N, C-alpha and C positions, 0 to 999 in steps of 0.2 A: 833146843830152845834158842831164842834170839832175844837179846837184852837191849832195851833202850833206856837211857838215863837222861834226865833233864835237871840240871843243877841251876836253879833260878836264884833270884836275889832274896826271896823270902820263903821259898819252899823247894823241896827236893822230891823228884818223882822218878819212879821206875816202872817199866812195863815189859811184859814178856809176850812174844809171839811164838806160836808152836809151829811144827813142821807143816801143818795144813794152812798156815797163814791165818790162824785164828787167835784172837786175843785171849791169853791164858791167865794173866794177872796184871793188876794195876795197884800201885802203892803211892800215897802222897804223905809226906812228912812236912809239917809247917815250920821248917827251919831251912834256911838257904845256904848260899855259898859261904865258905869259911867255917862251917860248923861240923862238917863231916856227916851231916844227916843223910846224905845220899847212901851211905853204907847201911843205915837202918832201913831206907826205902828198898834197897836191893835185897836185904835179908827178908823183909816182909813179903816181897814179891816171890822170892824163892819158896818161902813157907806156904804161901797161897797155892803155888803150883806143885808143891811137893818135890822140888828138885834141889840139886846141889850145884855149886859153882862149876863143877866139871861137866855139867850137862849143857853149858852155854857154848854155842858154836861161833857166835859173833856178837860183838857189842859195839853200839854206836852211842856216843855221848853228845849232848847239846846243852845250850843254856850259858848263862854268864860264867858259871864256874867250871865249864867243860875242860879248861886247861889243867884243872886240879886233879882230874881223873886220868891217870897214866895208863891204865890197863885196857882202854878201849882200842878196838881195831880201827876206828875211824871217828873223826870229829866233824860234825855238820852244824851249820848255823841254825839258830832257833826259828828263824823265818821259814827256812826250807822244811824243817821238821814239823812245824805247826801246820804248814800246808799239806804235807804228807799225812799227818795224823788226822786232820779234819776230813780229808778226802777218804781216808780209811773208815772213819767212824760215822760219817754222814755223807751220803752221795749227793752230787749235784750242787755243792756249795759254790757260790760265786764270790762271796766276800766273807772274810774272817775278821771279827773284832775280838782282839785278845787284850783284856785288861787285867794286869797283874798287880802285885804289891808296889812295884817301883816304876813300872813303865806301861805304856799302852802301844799296841800295834794294830794297824789295819792292813790286811793283805788282800789283794784282788787276785783271784785265780782265773786261769784260762780254762778252756773246755776240757783239758786233760788233767785238771786238778793241780797244775803247776803254778808257781808264782809268776804273775804278769806284772804286778806293781805292788809297792808297799810303802808305808810311812810309819815312822816310830816317834814316840815322845818319851825320851829317856833322860832328858836334861832337867825336867821339872816335874814335881809331884802332882801338878794339876792334871786331872783326867786319869788318875790312877787310884789304886786301892789305898795308897798312903793318904790321899785327900780325904777319903771316907773315914780312915782311922782318926785323923785329926778332928773331923766333924763329930764323930762319935764321942771323942774325949770331951770336946767343948759342950756337947749336949748331955753329958753325964750318963751315957748308955754304952753297952757293949757293942762291938762291931756287928755281932750276929743279930742284935735287936734293932739295928738302925733301919733295916728294910721294913720291919713290922711297924716301927714308929712312923715312917714316911707313908705307909699305907693308910694311916689314920688322919692324914692331912685333909683339911677342908678348904684351904685356899693356897694356891700356888704363888710363892714369892720368888723373886729373882735374886740369886747371889751373883752380883755383878763382877766381883773380883775372881779371876781364874787362878791367880797366884795363891798358893795354900796359906802363906803367911798373912797376906792381906785379907783373904777370905775368912780366916779365923777371927780377925779383928772385926770384920763386918758382921759375922754371925753373932759375936758377943754383943755388938751394938744393936742388932735386930732383936735379940732376946731382951735386952734392957729396955727397948722401945715397946715391948709387949707382944711381940710375935710369939706364937706357940712353938714349942720344940718340934711338934709334928710337922708344921708347915716349913720350918727351917730345914728339917731333915729331908723333906721332899725337894726343897729348893737346892740342897746340896747334890742330890741325885740328878736333878735337871741340869745343874751347872756342868757336871761331868758329861752328861749326854750331849750338851751343846758343843763342848770341847771336842768330843770324839766324833760328832757329826761333821765338824770341820775337817778332821782327818779323813773321814769317809769320802767327803766330797773331793778332796785332793787326789784320791786314787781312782775316782770315778766308780763308786760302789754300785753294785747291782744285787737285787735279790736273786737267790736265796742268801740271806745273811745269817751266819752262824757265829755264836759268841762262845769264847773260851776264856780260861783264866779263872782265878778265884772269885773275881767280882761277878762272874756269870752266875754264881750261886745266890746272888742278891736279886730277888725277883722284882723289887721296885726299880732297880737299876736297869734291868732288862726292859721293863715297861716304859721307863722314861726314854731310853734310847730308841725303842720301837716307835714311840710317838714322834720323836724328832726326825727319824728316817722315813716315817710314814710307810712302814712295812713290818711284817711279822719277823721276829728274830727267833731263831731256833737255838736253844742251848745244847751244845754238843754233849753226848754221853762222855763221862769221865772228863768233864771240861777242864779241870785243873791239870790233867795229865796228857793233853793232846800232843804236846811236844815230845814227851817220852814215848807215846804210842807211835808217833811218826818216826822217831829214832829206831824203835824196835822193828818197824816195817823196813826201814833202810838197812838194818842189820840183816834181816831175812833176804832182801834182794841182793845185797852185796855178797853174802855168802854163796848164794845160788848162782850168781853171775861168775864168781871166781871159780866155783866148782866146775863150770862148763868150759872154762878156758884150758 
């Protein structure tokens, strides 16, 4: 078996690829770097596949917290691992939109599924899952209910501030002025979509667009971004764990390459 680990800012993921280069297990724990949650993700993946640590032939780690995992045979950046994972999970992707808890990435792929260009937003919470968390708190709902709330919107309003701090104040003002929480929820999704669209334009996005990251589980966010980009967006299987899957594929390829030398 071959192990891929993605230690992100807000979640830890592990994936296993078997000897036939098939996906054998995927685990996602919603705790990120600094928590040791990657150990739980690894244990869960092992349990799913019915294996022990001794069965692992090669391990690749990626993500913000990759330096904290010393047992890996190799460390690879999350951009490269996301590209590899999406190419493995969904064929013919041209553009990847990855929106996680603390950052957003747009990756353009070449015809071989390799990174041709990318842009990241990691200095600001605008355009990330953190923005949606703040909006959910202000609207008095859970993050998981935010998409359903936005689905009930009857009028699209614009959230003009992209800064999370100022957007929070704007939303409070909108609610005080009588805007419904459903319309404000939809406006928050559209605000992120517009921000991410700008990133897509900077890399020169092309369909097929595939979305990964925890925010890809939010159907209203997928719909808002699809409308901004004017194309269908496919949500990758195991969208939260695309980086870990890519790392596992790299582990498989690294081991087999070394074996031939």
